[in-house]
PDB file of N, CA, C and O in Angstrom, chain B, residues numbered from 101:
ATOM      1  N   MET B 101       6.142   2.438 -17.284  1.00  0.00           N
ATOM      2  CA  MET B 101       5.801   2.997 -15.353  1.00  0.00           C
ATOM      3  C   MET B 101       4.651   1.806 -14.759  1.00  0.00           C
ATOM      4  O   MET B 101       4.675   1.072 -13.772  1.00  0.00           O
ATOM      5  N   ILE B 102       3.683   1.996 -15.830  1.00  0.00           N
ATOM      6  CA  ILE B 102       2.278   1.511 -15.099  1.00  0.00           C
ATOM      7  C   ILE B 102       2.594  -0.246 -14.979  1.00  0.00           C
ATOM      8  O   ILE B 102       2.487  -0.649 -13.820  1.00  0.00           O
ATOM      9  N   THR B 103       2.805  -0.860 -15.567  1.00  0.00           N
ATOM     10  CA  THR B 103       3.498  -2.250 -15.413  1.00  0.00           C
ATOM     11  C   THR B 103       3.692  -2.570 -13.827  1.00  0.00           C
ATOM     12  O   THR B 103       3.064  -3.337 -13.098  1.00  0.00           O
ATOM     13  N   GLU B 104       5.112  -1.448 -13.477  1.00  0.00           N
ATOM     14  CA  GLU B 104       5.711  -1.170 -12.239  1.00  0.00           C
ATOM     15  C   GLU B 104       5.118  -1.222 -11.182  1.00  0.00           C
ATOM     16  O   GLU B 104       5.314  -1.991 -10.241  1.00  0.00           O
ATOM     17  N   ILE B 105       4.211  -0.237 -11.313  1.00  0.00           N
ATOM     18  CA  ILE B 105       2.588   0.498 -10.829  1.00  0.00           C
ATOM     19  C   ILE B 105       2.351  -1.218  -9.830  1.00  0.00           C
ATOM     20  O   ILE B 105       2.651  -1.735  -8.754  1.00  0.00           O
ATOM     21  N   GLY B 106       1.511  -1.551 -11.292  1.00  0.00           N
ATOM     22  CA  GLY B 106       0.555  -2.687 -10.597  1.00  0.00           C
ATOM     23  C   GLY B 106       1.749  -3.838 -10.240  1.00  0.00           C
ATOM     24  O   GLY B 106       1.334  -4.364  -9.208  1.00  0.00           O
ATOM     25  N   ILE B 107       2.971  -4.444 -10.587  1.00  0.00           N
ATOM     26  CA  ILE B 107       3.695  -4.914  -9.809  1.00  0.00           C
ATOM     27  C   ILE B 107       3.972  -4.635  -8.212  1.00  0.00           C
ATOM     28  O   ILE B 107       4.103  -5.526  -7.373  1.00  0.00           O
ATOM     29  N   VAL B 108       4.019  -3.570  -8.021  1.00  0.00           N
ATOM     30  CA  VAL B 108       4.026  -3.129  -6.365  1.00  0.00           C
ATOM     31  C   VAL B 108       2.999  -3.144  -5.743  1.00  0.00           C
ATOM     32  O   VAL B 108       2.850  -3.362  -4.540  1.00  0.00           O
ATOM     33  N   ALA B 109       1.922  -2.819  -6.841  1.00  0.00           N
ATOM     34  CA  ALA B 109       0.589  -3.045  -5.912  1.00  0.00           C
ATOM     35  C   ALA B 109       0.327  -4.608  -5.523  1.00  0.00           C
ATOM     36  O   ALA B 109      -0.466  -4.775  -4.597  1.00  0.00           O
ATOM     37  N   GLY B 110       0.848  -5.672  -6.066  1.00  0.00           N
ATOM     38  CA  GLY B 110       0.762  -6.345  -6.136  1.00  0.00           C
ATOM     39  C   GLY B 110       1.515  -7.003  -4.229  1.00  0.00           C
ATOM     40  O   GLY B 110       0.994  -7.651  -3.320  1.00  0.00           O
ATOM     41  N   GLU B 111       2.964  -6.355  -4.426  1.00  0.00           N
ATOM     42  CA  GLU B 111       3.375  -6.916  -3.378  1.00  0.00           C
ATOM     43  C   GLU B 111       2.336  -5.807  -2.315  1.00  0.00           C
ATOM     44  O   GLU B 111       1.705  -6.445  -1.473  1.00  0.00           O
ATOM     45  N   ILE B 112       2.201  -4.876  -2.294  1.00  0.00           N
ATOM     46  CA  ILE B 112       1.300  -4.599  -1.038  1.00  0.00           C
ATOM     47  C   ILE B 112       0.469  -4.648  -0.168  1.00  0.00           C
ATOM     48  O   ILE B 112       0.330  -4.255   0.991  1.00  0.00           O
ATOM     49  N   TRP B 113      -0.398  -5.529  -1.362  1.00  0.00           N
ATOM     50  CA  TRP B 113      -1.152  -6.423  -1.464  1.00  0.00           C
ATOM     51  C   TRP B 113      -0.573  -7.541  -0.417  1.00  0.00           C
ATOM     52  O   TRP B 113      -0.982  -7.576   0.744  1.00  0.00           O
ATOM     53  N   HIS B 114       0.022  -8.090  -0.718  1.00  0.00           N
ATOM     54  CA  HIS B 114       0.815  -9.219  -0.184  1.00  0.00           C
ATOM     55  C   HIS B 114       1.149  -9.163   1.410  1.00  0.00           C
ATOM     56  O   HIS B 114       0.605  -9.734   2.356  1.00  0.00           O
ATOM     57  N   PHE B 115       2.016  -8.451   1.364  1.00  0.00           N
ATOM     58  CA  PHE B 115       2.988  -7.476   2.516  1.00  0.00           C
ATOM     59  C   PHE B 115       1.739  -7.248   3.468  1.00  0.00           C
ATOM     60  O   PHE B 115       1.927  -7.591   4.635  1.00  0.00           O
ATOM     61  N   LEU B 116       0.363  -6.667   3.123  1.00  0.00           N
ATOM     62  CA  LEU B 116      -0.974  -6.569   3.852  1.00  0.00           C
ATOM     63  C   LEU B 116      -1.064  -7.454   4.587  1.00  0.00           C
ATOM     64  O   LEU B 116      -0.948  -7.314   5.805  1.00  0.00           O
ATOM     65  N   ASP B 117      -1.306  -8.633   3.968  1.00  0.00           N
ATOM     66  CA  ASP B 117      -2.272 -10.190   3.628  1.00  0.00           C
ATOM     67  C   ASP B 117      -1.129 -10.650   5.185  1.00  0.00           C
ATOM     68  O   ASP B 117      -1.548 -10.947   6.304  1.00  0.00           O
ATOM     69  N   LYS B 118       0.015 -10.587   4.841  1.00  0.00           N
ATOM     70  CA  LYS B 118       0.347 -11.528   5.678  1.00  0.00           C
ATOM     71  C   LYS B 118       0.807 -10.349   7.113  1.00  0.00           C
ATOM     72  O   LYS B 118       1.264 -11.037   8.026  1.00  0.00           O
ATOM     73  N   HIS B 119       0.795  -9.334   7.363  1.00  0.00           N
ATOM     74  CA  HIS B 119       0.902  -8.242   8.211  1.00  0.00           C
ATOM     75  C   HIS B 119       0.173  -7.841   8.601  1.00  0.00           C
ATOM     76  O   HIS B 119       0.232  -6.626   8.785  1.00  0.00           O
ATOM     77  N   ASN B 120      -1.211  -8.693   9.063  1.00  0.00           N
ATOM     78  CA  ASN B 120      -2.145  -8.541  10.170  1.00  0.00           C
ATOM     79  C   ASN B 120      -2.871  -7.580   9.345  1.00  0.00           C
ATOM     80  O   ASN B 120      -3.356  -6.808  10.171  1.00  0.00           O
ATOM     81  N   LYS B 121      -3.303  -7.099   7.896  1.00  0.00           N
ATOM     82  CA  LYS B 121      -4.146  -6.853   7.110  1.00  0.00           C
ATOM     83  C   LYS B 121      -3.719  -4.967   7.477  1.00  0.00           C
ATOM     84  O   LYS B 121      -4.267  -4.310   6.592  1.00  0.00           O
ATOM     85  N   SER B 122      -3.206  -4.339   8.138  1.00  0.00           N
ATOM     86  CA  SER B 122      -3.030  -3.268   8.545  1.00  0.00           C
ATOM     87  C   SER B 122      -1.461  -2.870   8.553  1.00  0.00           C
ATOM     88  O   SER B 122      -0.602  -3.615   9.024  1.00  0.00           O
ATOM     89  N   SER B 123      -1.202  -1.671   8.006  1.00  0.00           N
ATOM     90  CA  SER B 123       0.267  -1.123   8.784  1.00  0.00           C
ATOM     91  C   SER B 123       0.215   0.398   7.866  1.00  0.00           C
ATOM     92  O   SER B 123      -0.455   0.652   6.865  1.00  0.00           O
ATOM     93  N   ARG B 124       1.394   1.459   8.784  1.00  0.00           N
ATOM     94  CA  ARG B 124       1.973   2.791   7.788  1.00  0.00           C
ATOM     95  C   ARG B 124       2.266   2.707   6.964  1.00  0.00           C
ATOM     96  O   ARG B 124       2.632   1.604   6.557  1.00  0.00           O
ATOM     97  N   LEU B 125       2.300   3.875   6.133  1.00  0.00           N
ATOM     98  CA  LEU B 125       3.408   3.606   5.091  1.00  0.00           C
ATOM     99  C   LEU B 125       4.264   3.402   5.036  1.00  0.00           C
ATOM    100  O   LEU B 125       4.836   2.917   4.060  1.00  0.00           O
ATOM    101  N   GLU B 126       4.863   3.779   6.399  1.00  0.00           N
ATOM    102  CA  GLU B 126       5.956   4.228   6.527  1.00  0.00           C
ATOM    103  C   GLU B 126       6.849   2.614   6.551  1.00  0.00           C
ATOM    104  O   GLU B 126       7.914   2.432   5.962  1.00  0.00           O
ATOM    105  N   ASP B 127       6.031   1.443   7.471  1.00  0.00           N
ATOM    106  CA  ASP B 127       6.249   0.493   7.077  1.00  0.00           C
ATOM    107  C   ASP B 127       6.087  -0.401   6.029  1.00  0.00           C
ATOM    108  O   ASP B 127       6.998  -1.202   5.814  1.00  0.00           O
ATOM    109  N   ILE B 128       4.950  -0.409   5.242  1.00  0.00           N
ATOM    110  CA  ILE B 128       5.217  -0.795   3.843  1.00  0.00           C
ATOM    111  C   ILE B 128       6.079  -0.367   3.462  1.00  0.00           C
ATOM    112  O   ILE B 128       6.972  -1.210   3.535  1.00  0.00           O
ATOM    113  N   ARG B 129       6.464   0.621   3.002  1.00  0.00           N
ATOM    114  CA  ARG B 129       7.894   0.770   2.650  1.00  0.00           C
ATOM    115  C   ARG B 129       8.851   0.613   2.410  1.00  0.00           C
ATOM    116  O   ARG B 129       9.425   0.707   1.324  1.00  0.00           O
ATOM    117  N   ASN B 130       9.329   0.245   3.730  1.00  0.00           N
ATOM    118  CA  ASN B 130      10.441  -0.385   4.418  1.00  0.00           C
ATOM    119  C   ASN B 130      10.568  -1.632   3.844  1.00  0.00           C
ATOM    120  O   ASN B 130      11.465  -2.114   3.153  1.00  0.00           O
ATOM    121  N   GLY B 131       8.738  -2.404   4.545  1.00  0.00           N
ATOM    122  CA  GLY B 131       8.684  -4.096   4.084  1.00  0.00           C
ATOM    123  C   GLY B 131       8.819  -4.134   2.467  1.00  0.00           C
ATOM    124  O   GLY B 131       9.707  -4.828   1.974  1.00  0.00           O
ATOM    125  N   ILE B 132       8.172  -3.584   1.861  1.00  0.00           N
ATOM    126  CA  ILE B 132       9.001  -4.262   0.382  1.00  0.00           C
ATOM    127  C   ILE B 132      10.049  -3.594  -0.516  1.00  0.00           C
ATOM    128  O   ILE B 132      10.243  -4.014  -1.657  1.00  0.00           O
ATOM    129  N   GLU B 133      10.728  -2.552  -0.006  1.00  0.00           N
ATOM    130  CA  GLU B 133      12.561  -2.075  -0.274  1.00  0.00           C
ATOM    131  C   GLU B 133      11.638  -1.341  -1.148  1.00  0.00           C
ATOM    132  O   GLU B 133      11.722  -1.959  -2.209  1.00  0.00           O
ATOM    133  N   ARG B 134      10.386   0.107  -1.401  1.00  0.00           N
ATOM    134  CA  ARG B 134      10.591   0.249  -2.473  1.00  0.00           C
ATOM    135  C   ARG B 134      10.286   1.980  -2.210  1.00  0.00           C
ATOM    136  O   ARG B 134       9.762   2.504  -1.227  1.00  0.00           O
ATOM    137  N   SER B 135      10.652   2.426  -3.074  1.00  0.00           N
ATOM    138  CA  SER B 135      10.335   4.360  -2.971  1.00  0.00           C
ATOM    139  C   SER B 135       9.312   4.700  -2.859  1.00  0.00           C
ATOM    140  O   SER B 135       8.337   4.195  -3.414  1.00  0.00           O
ATOM    141  N   ARG B 136       9.310   5.785  -1.993  1.00  0.00           N
ATOM    142  CA  ARG B 136       8.079   6.653  -1.331  1.00  0.00           C
ATOM    143  C   ARG B 136       7.072   6.471  -2.179  1.00  0.00           C
ATOM    144  O   ARG B 136       6.020   5.860  -1.991  1.00  0.00           O
ATOM    145  N   ASP B 137       7.737   7.460  -3.839  1.00  0.00           N
ATOM    146  CA  ASP B 137       6.944   7.833  -4.839  1.00  0.00           C
ATOM    147  C   ASP B 137       5.913   6.486  -5.402  1.00  0.00           C
ATOM    148  O   ASP B 137       4.738   6.605  -5.749  1.00  0.00           O
ATOM    149  N   LEU B 138       6.830   5.036  -5.374  1.00  0.00           N
ATOM    150  CA  LEU B 138       5.935   4.407  -6.197  1.00  0.00           C
ATOM    151  C   LEU B 138       5.229   3.416  -5.224  1.00  0.00           C
ATOM    152  O   LEU B 138       4.491   2.543  -5.680  1.00  0.00           O
ATOM    153  N   VAL B 139       5.422   3.528  -4.054  1.00  0.00           N
ATOM    154  CA  VAL B 139       4.444   2.851  -2.908  1.00  0.00           C
ATOM    155  C   VAL B 139       3.005   3.949  -3.387  1.00  0.00           C
ATOM    156  O   VAL B 139       2.015   3.573  -4.015  1.00  0.00           O
ATOM    157  N   LEU B 140       3.212   5.026  -2.992  1.00  0.00           N
ATOM    158  CA  LEU B 140       1.849   6.175  -2.688  1.00  0.00           C
ATOM    159  C   LEU B 140       1.142   5.781  -4.285  1.00  0.00           C
ATOM    160  O   LEU B 140      -0.019   6.122  -4.509  1.00  0.00           O
ATOM    161  N   MET B 141       1.725   5.253  -5.040  1.00  0.00           N
ATOM    162  CA  MET B 141       0.864   5.118  -6.779  1.00  0.00           C
ATOM    163  C   MET B 141       0.598   4.349  -6.545  1.00  0.00           C
ATOM    164  O   MET B 141      -0.631   4.406  -6.522  1.00  0.00           O
ATOM    165  N   SER B 142       1.124   2.817  -6.113  1.00  0.00           N
ATOM    166  CA  SER B 142       0.293   2.054  -6.079  1.00  0.00           C
ATOM    167  C   SER B 142      -0.611   1.757  -4.961  1.00  0.00           C
ATOM    168  O   SER B 142      -1.597   1.037  -5.117  1.00  0.00           O
ATOM    169  N   ILE B 143      -0.300   2.292  -3.837  1.00  0.00           N
ATOM    170  CA  ILE B 143      -1.723   2.527  -2.760  1.00  0.00           C
ATOM    171  C   ILE B 143      -2.648   3.179  -3.488  1.00  0.00           C
ATOM    172  O   ILE B 143      -3.740   2.653  -3.273  1.00  0.00           O
ATOM    173  N   GLY B 144      -2.744   4.194  -4.350  1.00  0.00           N
ATOM    174  CA  GLY B 144      -3.561   4.992  -5.136  1.00  0.00           C
ATOM    175  C   GLY B 144      -4.084   4.063  -5.874  1.00  0.00           C
ATOM    176  O   GLY B 144      -5.304   4.121  -5.719  1.00  0.00           O
ATOM    177  N   TRP B 145      -3.774   3.161  -6.661  1.00  0.00           N
ATOM    178  CA  TRP B 145      -4.349   1.989  -7.532  1.00  0.00           C
ATOM    179  C   TRP B 145      -5.093   1.054  -6.382  1.00  0.00           C
ATOM    180  O   TRP B 145      -6.271   0.769  -6.602  1.00  0.00           O
ATOM    181  N   LEU B 146      -4.496   0.579  -5.213  1.00  0.00           N
ATOM    182  CA  LEU B 146      -5.383  -0.133  -5.104  1.00  0.00           C
ATOM    183  C   LEU B 146      -6.532   0.321  -4.112  1.00  0.00           C
ATOM    184  O   LEU B 146      -7.302  -0.495  -3.604  1.00  0.00           O
ATOM    185  N   ALA B 147      -6.592   1.747  -3.865  1.00  0.00           N
ATOM    186  CA  ALA B 147      -7.898   2.391  -3.145  1.00  0.00           C
ATOM    187  C   ALA B 147      -9.067   2.653  -4.263  1.00  0.00           C
ATOM    188  O   ALA B 147     -10.284   2.587  -4.091  1.00  0.00           O
ATOM    189  N   MET B 148      -8.231   3.019  -5.649  1.00  0.00           N
ATOM    190  CA  MET B 148      -8.947   3.313  -6.514  1.00  0.00           C
ATOM    191  C   MET B 148      -9.919   1.911  -7.027  1.00  0.00           C
ATOM    192  O   MET B 148     -11.122   1.863  -7.284  1.00  0.00           O
ATOM    193  N   GLU B 149      -9.186   1.151  -7.048  1.00  0.00           N
ATOM    194  CA  GLU B 149     -10.044  -0.040  -7.223  1.00  0.00           C
ATOM    195  C   GLU B 149     -10.858  -0.755  -5.741  1.00  0.00           C
ATOM    196  O   GLU B 149     -11.631  -1.710  -5.830  1.00  0.00           O
ATOM    197  N   GLY B 150     -10.546  -0.164  -4.593  1.00  0.00           N
ATOM    198  CA  GLY B 150     -11.837  -0.225  -4.154  1.00  0.00           C
ATOM    199  C   GLY B 150     -10.690  -1.930  -2.775  1.00  0.00           C
ATOM    200  O   GLY B 150     -10.977  -1.900  -1.579  1.00  0.00           O
ATOM    201  N   TYR B 151      -9.900  -2.766  -3.139  1.00  0.00           N
ATOM    202  CA  TYR B 151      -8.642  -3.397  -2.126  1.00  0.00           C
ATOM    203  C   TYR B 151      -8.465  -2.784  -1.205  1.00  0.00           C
ATOM    204  O   TYR B 151      -7.760  -3.520  -0.514  1.00  0.00           O
ATOM    205  N   VAL B 152      -8.688  -1.523  -0.459  1.00  0.00           N
ATOM    206  CA  VAL B 152      -7.461  -1.027   0.126  1.00  0.00           C
ATOM    207  C   VAL B 152      -8.474   0.117   0.927  1.00  0.00           C
ATOM    208  O   VAL B 152      -9.369   0.656   0.275  1.00  0.00           O
ATOM    209  N   VAL B 153      -8.341   0.340   1.900  1.00  0.00           N
ATOM    210  CA  VAL B 153      -8.770   1.481   2.867  1.00  0.00           C
ATOM    211  C   VAL B 153      -7.572   2.401   3.692  1.00  0.00           C
ATOM    212  O   VAL B 153      -6.583   2.086   4.353  1.00  0.00           O
ATOM    213  N   LEU B 154      -8.053   3.403   3.387  1.00  0.00           N
ATOM    214  CA  LEU B 154      -6.839   4.485   4.001  1.00  0.00           C
ATOM    215  C   LEU B 154      -7.703   5.283   5.131  1.00  0.00           C
ATOM    216  O   LEU B 154      -8.619   6.071   4.893  1.00  0.00           O
ATOM    217  N   GLU B 155      -7.134   4.849   6.607  1.00  0.00           N
ATOM    218  CA  GLU B 155      -7.346   5.852   7.490  1.00  0.00           C
ATOM    219  C   GLU B 155      -6.420   6.617   8.185  1.00  0.00           C
ATOM    220  O   GLU B 155      -5.283   6.159   8.298  1.00  0.00           O
ATOM    221  N   GLY B 156      -6.648   7.537   8.601  1.00  0.00           N
ATOM    222  CA  GLY B 156      -5.782   8.230   9.806  1.00  0.00           C
ATOM    223  C   GLY B 156      -5.400   9.833   8.758  1.00  0.00           C
ATOM    224  O   GLY B 156      -5.979  10.400   7.831  1.00  0.00           O
ATOM    225  N   GLN B 157      -4.662   9.978   9.212  1.00  0.00           N
ATOM    226  CA  GLN B 157      -4.400  11.873   8.846  1.00  0.00           C
ATOM    227  C   GLN B 157      -2.397  11.555   8.335  1.00  0.00           C
ATOM    228  O   GLN B 157      -1.636  10.727   8.836  1.00  0.00           O
ATOM    229  N   GLU B 158      -2.145  12.425   7.377  1.00  0.00           N
ATOM    230  CA  GLU B 158      -1.116  12.728   6.925  1.00  0.00           C
ATOM    231  C   GLU B 158      -0.040  13.181   8.450  1.00  0.00           C
ATOM    232  O   GLU B 158      -0.307  13.991   9.337  1.00  0.00           O
ATOM    233  N   PRO B 159       1.393  12.166   8.261  1.00  0.00           N
ATOM    234  CA  PRO B 159       1.619  11.535   7.515  1.00  0.00           C
ATOM    235  C   PRO B 159       1.504  10.203   8.382  1.00  0.00           C
ATOM    236  O   PRO B 159       1.963   9.085   8.147  1.00  0.00           O
ATOM    237  N   ASN B 160       0.866  10.596   9.292  1.00  0.00           N
ATOM    238  CA  ASN B 160       0.779   8.830  10.182  1.00  0.00           C
ATOM    239  C   ASN B 160      -0.857   7.971   9.220  1.00  0.00           C
ATOM    240  O   ASN B 160      -1.790   7.539   9.897  1.00  0.00           O
ATOM    241  N   TYR B 161      -0.868   7.912   8.096  1.00  0.00           N
ATOM    242  CA  TYR B 161      -2.025   6.918   7.449  1.00  0.00           C
ATOM    243  C   TYR B 161      -2.176   5.413   7.761  1.00  0.00           C
ATOM    244  O   TYR B 161      -1.112   4.802   7.654  1.00  0.00           O
ATOM    245  N   ASN B 162      -2.838   4.952   7.985  1.00  0.00           N
ATOM    246  CA  ASN B 162      -2.555   3.167   7.984  1.00  0.00           C
ATOM    247  C   ASN B 162      -3.498   3.138   6.665  1.00  0.00           C
ATOM    248  O   ASN B 162      -4.226   3.934   6.071  1.00  0.00           O
ATOM    249  N   VAL B 163      -3.088   1.786   6.530  1.00  0.00           N
ATOM    250  CA  VAL B 163      -3.511   0.993   4.900  1.00  0.00           C
ATOM    251  C   VAL B 163      -3.848  -0.687   5.410  1.00  0.00           C
ATOM    252  O   VAL B 163      -3.280  -1.672   5.882  1.00  0.00           O
ATOM    253  N   SER B 164      -5.441  -0.122   4.852  1.00  0.00           N
ATOM    254  CA  SER B 164      -5.686  -1.943   5.426  1.00  0.00           C
ATOM    255  C   SER B 164      -6.415  -2.306   4.220  1.00  0.00           C
ATOM    256  O   SER B 164      -6.823  -1.705   3.226  1.00  0.00           O
ATOM    257  N   LEU B 165      -6.442  -3.889   4.800  1.00  0.00           N
ATOM    258  CA  LEU B 165      -6.917  -4.174   3.066  1.00  0.00           C
ATOM    259  C   LEU B 165      -9.051  -4.656   3.316  1.00  0.00           C
ATOM    260  O   LEU B 165      -9.678  -4.906   4.346  1.00  0.00           O
ATOM    261  N   ARG B 166      -9.327  -4.614   2.428  1.00  0.00           N
ATOM    262  CA  ARG B 166     -11.246  -4.092   2.758  1.00  0.00           C
ATOM    263  C   ARG B 166     -11.491  -5.442   3.110  1.00  0.00           C
ATOM    264  O   ARG B 166     -10.724  -6.307   2.689  1.00  0.00           O
ATOM    265  N   ASN B 167     -12.510  -5.755   3.864  1.00  0.00           N
ATOM    266  CA  ASN B 167     -12.855  -6.766   4.356  1.00  0.00           C
ATOM    267  C   ASN B 167     -13.826  -7.573   3.402  1.00  0.00           C
ATOM    268  O   ASN B 167     -14.283  -8.658   3.761  1.00  0.00           O
TER     269      ASN B 167
END
């Protein structure tokens, strides 16, 4: 499972890099066609590592790459 979370984290990073570096959670999930849970775990990993910033309130969080 950890390997899959890491792979999806990479997909999310590439998605954000390609799509103006900021997206709603739902847009990311639809864009990479992964389950909601897997996307949330992967975004958590990216946030913990300092690669992304989360802004807004549930359920409309925006995710962006850290500059």
